[in-house]
N, C-alpha and C positions, 0 to 999 in steps of 0.2 A: 661531461654528463651525457649518457646515452639517450637517444631519442625515444619517444613514447610510441609503442606499437599499438595499433587500434584494430578492433574487429567491428566493422560497420554493418549493422543488421537492419534491413528495411526491404519490404517486398517489391518496391518500385525501383527499377534500375535507374531511371532518370533522377529520382530523388537521391539515390546513393551517389550517383556521379556528381551531383551538385554539392553534397556534403563532403565528399572526398576531396573536391577542389578546395573548399573552405579550409579543411584540415591540412591539405598539402601546402598551403601558403605559409604555414607556420614552420619555422626552423626547428621547433621543439618536437614536431610530429614526424615519426619515421614511417615504417611499413604500415600500410592500411590493407587489411584483408576484408573481403566482402562476403555477406551471406544474405539470402533472400527470404529466409524463414527461420523460426526458432529451432527446428530440427537440424538444419544445416549449421546454424550458429553453434549448437552444442557439439556437433561433430568437428567443426573447424577449431573450436577452442580446445578440445581434447587433443587434436593433432598438433596444434600450435598455440599454446597459451599466449595471450597478449597482455599488455599493461592495463588497457581499458577497453571495455565493450560498450559501444554506443548503439542503443537499441530502441526501435519503435515499439509501441505496445500493440497496435492494431495490425495483426498479420494473420494470414491463413495458417491452418494447422494448429499447433499447440498455443500460439499466441505469446505475447511478450511476458506477461506475468508468470506463466508456467515455465517459460524459458529461463527467466530470472531464478526461479526456485530451483530448477534443475542444475543450473550453472553453480549456484551457491552451495547446493548439496554436494556436488562433485568437488568444488574448490571453494571453501569458505572465504578465501582471500580474494576471490574474483571481484574486480572493481567494475561496476556497471553504471553507466549513465543512461537514463531514459530520455529520449529526445522525441517528444510526442506532439501531435496536432492537438491533443486534448489538453486544455489548461484548467480544467476543473480540479478542485482540491482533492476530490475522492481518488482521482487517478494517481496523483502524487503520493497520497497517503498509502495506497495499496502497493505502489512500486517500492517505496522506502521500507515498508513492513515486509515485503517479499525479499528484500536484501539489496536493493539498488543503493548506490552511494550518492546518486544525484538525479535531479529531474529538471529539465528545461523544456520550454515550449518551442515548437518549430516556428513560431512567430517572432522569436527572439532575434536580435541582430546577429549576423554571422560570427562576429567576434566572441559572442557569448559561448558558442560551441567550443572554440579553442580554449577559452579561459576555463570552462567547466572540465574539459578533458585533462588539462594540466593540473588543476586542483585535485581532481580525483586520483590522478596518477601519483600524487604526493601523499595520498592517504587521507585526504580531507573530504568532507561532504560539500556538495554544491547544489543549492536549490534556487530555482528561478526567483529573482528578487520580488516579483509580484505576488508570489504565493508563500514565500519563506515564513513571513510573520503569521499568515493564516494557518500554516501547517504547524507551527510551534504552539499556537493557541489551541488548535484541535488536539494535538498530542497531550497537552496539559489537561484538557477537558476529559479526554478518555482515561487518563491515569486517575483523575479525581473520581470519575464514575466507577472505575474498577475498585478503588479503595472503598467507596461507599458500599458497593455490592458485597465486598468481603465481610462487611459488618453484619450481614444477614445470617441468621441461623440456617441450617439446611432446609428446615420446613418453611421458613420465611422465603427462602430463595425459590422453592417450588411454587409457592403461592404467587410470588412476584412474577415469575415467568408465565404462569397461566393467565394472570390478570393482564399482563403486558401484551399477551397474544390474543386478547379480545374475549376471554372467558368471563362470564359474570361471576360474582361471589358464590351464587348457588351452584353454578357449573363447576367451579373450583372445589367446592365442598363435596360434590358428588364424585369428582375424579380422585380426590385425595382421601375420601372417606372421613371427612371432618364435618363438624356441625357448621351451620351457616354462621353462628355467632363466633365460633373459633376463627373462621376465615376473616370475618370482619375485624376481629381483634388483631390478627396477624397483619391485615391491611393497614391498620392504624399504626402499628409498630414499624412497618416497612416505610410508610410515609415519613415518619419521624427520622428514621435512620438515613433515608435517602434525601431528606429535605425536599420532598415532593408533595404537592397538594392534591393532585388529581391522578387518575389512572392514565390519562393522556401523557402526563410527564413520565410515568412508568414506561410507557411504550417508547417514548423518545429516547430515554436512557437505555432501555433494553436494545433498541435498534442500533445505537452507537456501539454497543458491545457485541453485536451479532447474535442476539438472543431471540430474534423474531423468526418464527418458523411457520410457514404456510400450512403445514400439516398438523399443527398443534390444536 
C-alpha cells in the first residue's frame, strides 16, 4: 500500500514543524509538503496534488474556509482535514459545509492527527469525538428548519423574513403593501407551520438558516 502524501497548511513555521514531526512518525505517512497560507496551498496543490490536505482555519490572506472552497472547486475529490485551535461547533459546521472531510482540534492528542489523516485518505469523514455528536444534532436541526421553511408560501416567506429581521407587523405591511390584518393572519399561519410561538423563535430559526440581514 502506497504511503499517504500530505499538504500541511499553517502560517506558523514552528507549528508546522511540530505537526510534521507527528505525521512523520507514522509509517503510513509519506511525503509532507508545506504551505504558510491559503494562496500558497492552492498553488502547491495545483502543482502537486496530495492525498490529504491538513489545514488551519485562521490564516492571513484568504483564510482557511475560502481556501477549502477554492480547492474543492478546482478538485471536488480533494480531501481536506481542518486542524484548528477553534473547538466551537460553528467552525466545524462551516468547515464541513465548505467541503472539508474532517475537523479536529489542536488540543487533541497527537495520535488523533495521524488517525484522522488515515481515515480521510480512505474516503471517510473524521470529526473530533467531542463535537461529532453536537455536529450531528446541529445538522439534523438545520434540515428540520429547512423543511419547515419550505412549507411557507412565497408571501408567508416574505413576511417571515421581515418579522425575523426585527420589523413590526405594521412595518411589514407597509413594505409589502399589505393590510395590517393580512400580515397578522400570515403571522399566525407561519407560527403554525413552523411550530413557533413567538417572533423571537422566528429570529432564532431564521438565524440558523442564514436569513438575518443587518440591512433589512
